[in-house]
N, C-alpha and C positions, 0 to 999 in steps of 0.2 A: 162524112166528116164535116163538122160545123166550122164556119169561118170565124176567126177571131179578129177583134179590132182593139185598138188602144184608146183608152179614155184620155181626152186632152187635159182633164183636170188632175187626176191622180197618177196618170201615166202607167196604169196596170192594164194588162191584156185580159180580155173577157170575151165570151161568145157574143156575137153580134146581137143575138136575141135579147141579151140582158142590157144592152146599151141603147141610148137614144141618139138617132142621127139628126144633126141640125145643119141647116144651110142658110145662106143669107138671101133674103128677099127684101129689096127696098131699104137696105141698110140695117135691117133688123134680123135677128136670128129667129128661125121658125123650125119647129120640130116636124119631121116627116121623112120617111124612108124613100119616098118617090119624088121628092123635090128635085128640080133640075140643078145642075152645077155641082161644084165641089162640096163635099160634106165633111163634117167632123163628128166624132163619136164621144158620147158623154154618159157616165153613169147617171141614172135618174135620181140624183142626190144633190141637195143644195151645197154640201161640202165640196163636191167635185166642181160644181159651177163656180163657187167662190175661188177655188184654187186656179181654175182656168182663167178667170177674170184677173186675178192678182198677177199671174204669169203672162198675161196678154197672149194666151195660147190660141184663141180663136182667130186672130189676125194672121198668125203664122200658118195654122192648119188650113185655113180657107184661102190663103194667099190674097188677103184683102188689106188694102191700106186705108187708113182713116178710122173714124170711130165706128164701133159696132154696138147697137142697142141690144142689150141682153135682157131687158125687162120682160119681153114676151116669154122667153124660156124660163125666167125666174117664176113668173106667175103660173106657167104650165107645171113646173115642178112642185110649187106650193099646192096646186090643185091635186096632185098625185098623192101628197102626204096625207095620212089619215088624220082626221080631225081629233085633236087631243082633248077637246072640251065637250065632245058629244056625250050625251047620257045614254 
């Protein structure tokens, strides 16, 4: 039986293998299943990241007060997207 997690962006449940686990390190979100501390789960999709940012979902899910830098996760997700302009 596979474990399911809820995406903090779109709030849908999915198998953990299809989601990206993020945790806070030094005030910034970092991807990684083995990072210490509380984690939040996110579809590897910029739309879900945008929804999570708009709803301030990372602060609640990670029980973190104060600003959270999501630039690292955004660049990670942009790197996962296929290059639309490649020949």
